[in-house]
C-alpha positions as CSV (number, residue, x, y, z in Angstrom):
1,M,0.0,0.0,0.1
2,K,1.5,3.1,-1.3
3,F,0.6,6.7,0.4
4,S,1.7,10.0,-1.2
5,A,2.0,12.9,0.4
6,R,-1.0,14.8,-0.6
7,A,-3.2,11.8,0.0
8,A,-1.7,11.8,3.7
9,V,-2.8,15.6,4.1
10,V,-6.4,14.6,2.7
11,A,-6.6,11.7,5.3
12,L,-5.2,13.3,8.5
13,T,-7.9,16.3,7.7
14,A,-10.7,13.4,7.9
15,C,-9.3,11.6,11.0
16,A,-9.4,15.0,12.9
17,G,-13.0,15.3,12.1
18,L,-12.3,18.2,9.8
19,G,-13.4,16.6,6.7
20,A,-16.2,14.1,8.0
21,A,-17.8,14.4,4.7
22,V,-14.9,13.4,2.8
23,Q,-14.7,9.8,1.6
24,T,-10.7,9.3,1.6
25,T,-10.8,5.3,1.9
26,A,-7.9,6.2,0.3
27,A,-5.2,7.4,1.9
28,A,-3.9,4.6,-0.4
29,A,-3.0,5.4,-3.7
30,V,-5.7,6.6,-5.7
31,N,-5.9,8.1,-9.3
32,P,-5.3,11.9,-9.7
33,D,-9.2,12.9,-10.4
34,R,-10.1,11.2,-7.2
35,L,-7.4,12.7,-5.1
36,E,-8.1,16.0,-6.2
37,A,-11.8,15.7,-5.8
38,A,-11.2,14.6,-2.2
39,E,-9.3,17.6,-1.6
40,Q,-11.8,20.2,-2.9
41,A,-14.3,18.4,-0.5
42,A,-12.1,18.9,2.2
43,A,-11.4,22.6,1.1
44,A,-15.3,23.0,1.1
45,T,-15.6,21.6,4.6
46,R,-16.3,24.2,7.4
47,V,-14.6,23.8,10.7
48,P,-16.2,25.8,13.4
49,F,-14.5,27.1,16.7
50,D,-15.2,29.1,19.6
51,L,-13.4,31.0,22.1
52,P,-15.7,32.2,24.8
53,L,-14.0,34.8,26.8
54,G,-17.0,35.9,29.1
55,S,-15.3,34.7,32.4
56,A,-12.2,36.5,31.8
57,V,-14.2,39.9,31.1
58,Q,-16.6,39.2,34.1
59,S,-13.4,38.6,36.5
60,V,-12.4,42.4,35.6
61,T,-15.9,44.0,35.2
62,G,-18.0,42.0,37.5
63,D,-20.3,41.9,35.0
64,A,-21.7,39.0,33.3
65,S,-20.3,39.1,29.2
66,S,-21.1,37.0,26.1
67,A,-17.6,38.2,25.3
68,G,-15.8,35.9,22.9
69,L,-14.5,35.1,19.3
70,H,-16.4,32.3,17.1
71,G,-16.6,31.2,13.6
72,S,-15.9,28.7,10.9
73,M,-12.9,28.0,8.6
74,S,-12.0,25.8,5.6
75,G,-11.2,22.3,6.7
76,L,-8.4,22.4,4.4
77,P,-6.9,26.1,4.5
78,I,-4.4,25.5,1.6
79,V,-5.4,23.6,-1.6
80,P,-2.2,21.7,-3.3
81,P,-2.0,22.0,-7.0
82,S,-3.6,20.1,-9.1
83,P,-1.7,17.2,-10.7
84,V,-0.5,17.7,-14.2
85,V,0.2,14.6,-16.1
86,K,1.8,15.6,-19.5
87,E,4.6,14.1,-22.0
88,S,8.1,15.9,-21.3
89,H,11.4,14.6,-21.7
90,S,12.5,17.2,-19.3
91,L,14.4,16.2,-16.2
92,I,13.2,19.3,-14.0
93,P,9.7,19.5,-13.2
94,D,7.9,22.2,-14.9
95,P,6.4,24.3,-13.3
96,L,9.7,23.8,-10.6
97,L,7.3,25.1,-7.9
98,P,3.6,24.7,-8.6
99,A,0.9,27.4,-7.2
100,L,-0.9,26.5,-4.2
101,G,-4.5,27.2,-4.1
102,S,-7.3,28.3,-1.5
103,P,-10.5,27.2,-0.2
104,P,-13.5,28.3,-1.7
105,A,-14.4,30.7,1.0
106,T,-12.9,32.9,3.5
107,P,-13.2,32.2,7.1
108,D,-16.1,34.0,9.0
109,L,-15.4,35.8,12.2
110,N,-17.9,37.0,15.1
111,L,-16.3,39.0,17.8
112,V,-18.2,40.3,21.0
113,A,-15.7,42.6,23.2
114,P,-16.1,44.8,26.2
115,V,-15.7,48.9,25.4
116,V,-16.2,52.1,27.1
117,G,-19.4,54.2,26.8
118,G,-20.2,57.6,26.3
119,D,-20.5,58.2,30.2
120,G,-17.0,56.4,30.8
121,S,-18.7,53.2,32.3
122,L,-17.3,49.5,30.8
123,Q,-19.9,48.0,28.6
124,P,-18.9,44.2,28.6
125,D,-20.6,43.4,25.2
126,G,-20.4,46.9,24.0
127,L,-18.4,45.7,20.4
128,V,-20.1,43.5,18.2
129,M,-18.1,42.7,14.9
130,S,-18.8,40.4,12.5
131,L,-16.8,39.3,9.1
132,P,-19.0,36.5,7.4
133,Q,-17.4,34.2,4.9
134,A,-17.2,35.5,1.6
135,P,-16.4,33.6,-2.0
136,M,-12.5,33.5,-2.6
137,K,-10.3,32.4,-5.3
138,A,-6.7,32.8,-4.6
139,V,-3.5,31.4,-6.2
140,G,-0.4,31.6,-4.9
141,A,3.0,32.4,-7.0
142,A,4.6,29.7,-9.3
143,A,8.1,29.2,-10.5
144,S,9.3,27.7,-13.8
145,V,12.8,27.4,-15.0
146,G,12.0,26.1,-18.6
147,Q,13.4,22.5,-19.7
148,P,17.1,23.1,-20.1
149,I,18.0,19.4,-19.2
150,T,16.1,16.8,-21.2
151,A,16.6,13.0,-22.0
152,T,15.8,11.3,-25.0
153,G,16.6,7.8,-25.9
154,G,18.7,7.7,-23.0
155,D,21.0,10.5,-24.1
156,E,20.8,13.7,-21.8
157,V,20.8,16.9,-23.3
158,V,21.9,20.4,-22.1
159,D,20.7,23.2,-23.9
160,L,20.8,26.5,-22.2
161,T,18.5,28.2,-24.9
162,R,15.5,26.3,-23.0
163,L,16.4,27.8,-19.8
164,Q,13.5,30.3,-19.4
165,P,13.3,31.2,-15.6
166,S,10.0,32.8,-14.8
167,V,7.6,33.5,-11.7
168,T,3.9,34.1,-11.7
169,S,2.3,36.7,-9.2
170,P,0.0,35.5,-6.6
171,Q,-3.6,36.4,-7.4
172,V,-6.6,37.0,-5.0
173,E,-10.4,37.6,-5.7
174,T,-12.7,38.1,-2.9
175,A,-15.3,40.5,-1.8
176,P,-15.4,40.6,1.9
177,S,-18.3,42.3,3.9
178,G,-19.0,43.0,7.6
179,F,-20.1,45.5,10.0
180,I,-18.6,46.9,13.5
181,S,-21.5,47.9,15.9
182,L,-20.7,49.7,19.3
183,D,-24.1,49.9,20.2
184,Q,-26.4,46.1,20.1
185,R,-29.4,48.0,19.7
186,T,-27.9,49.1,15.9
187,M,-26.2,45.9,14.1
188,N,-25.9,47.1,10.7
189,R,-23.4,50.1,10.7
190,P,-21.1,49.7,7.9
191,L,-17.5,48.5,8.6
192,D,-15.8,51.3,6.8
193,R,-17.7,54.0,8.6
194,T,-16.8,52.6,12.1
195,V,-13.2,51.5,12.1
196,D,-11.8,55.1,13.4
197,E,-14.4,55.0,16.1
198,F,-13.7,51.2,16.9
199,L,-9.8,52.3,17.2
200,T,-10.9,55.2,19.6
201,T,-13.1,53.3,21.8
202,A,-10.3,50.3,21.9
203,A,-7.8,52.6,23.2
204,A,-10.1,53.9,25.8
205,T,-11.2,50.6,26.8
206,A,-7.4,49.4,27.1
207,Q,-6.9,52.4,29.4
208,V,-9.8,51.5,31.6
209,L,-8.5,48.1,31.9
210,A,-5.5,49.1,33.1
211,Q,-6.7,51.2,35.8
212,R,-8.7,48.7,37.4
């Protein structure tokens, strides 16, 4: 039974509970199409996480709080490049460094945190920030050196005219959205309109906590 590094990554994802929907009986050698399908399925799986901070905030403020960070992210944060099968006599892989891909969506994050109110009091759940998941298509950089060394009929040929080093730039396409609210009664304040206010209140909050 042969194992490949790519199949091992997908199998580890499934065993860790991140890709329960991925049928990878096949950590064993599988054909490239099945392996790529398993990787794409693992990348599409969402893994939830939850970091409650209410107890920490309550120990400082004395008030109950739902403060915390929660959300989800892809079960396979980096997608290996698709296997390329082509006839070539080159002794150097082309591309030399293939481009890595991304999962189909960004992580989603939700944060509740304390802030200082207008009257100087500390509001345990005064800040709400949400960044929902958004479609994403990202491709990393790739490098190639051409085919300066080839082998045909048992003979190795070095032809430096075929040395063509190149590097492609990474590309990211996504359309994230979100909001920050400093008052839980208003849950639709645009993110770009409240960043300055958020920074100001965050600094004030840190100062109040330091004095307690």
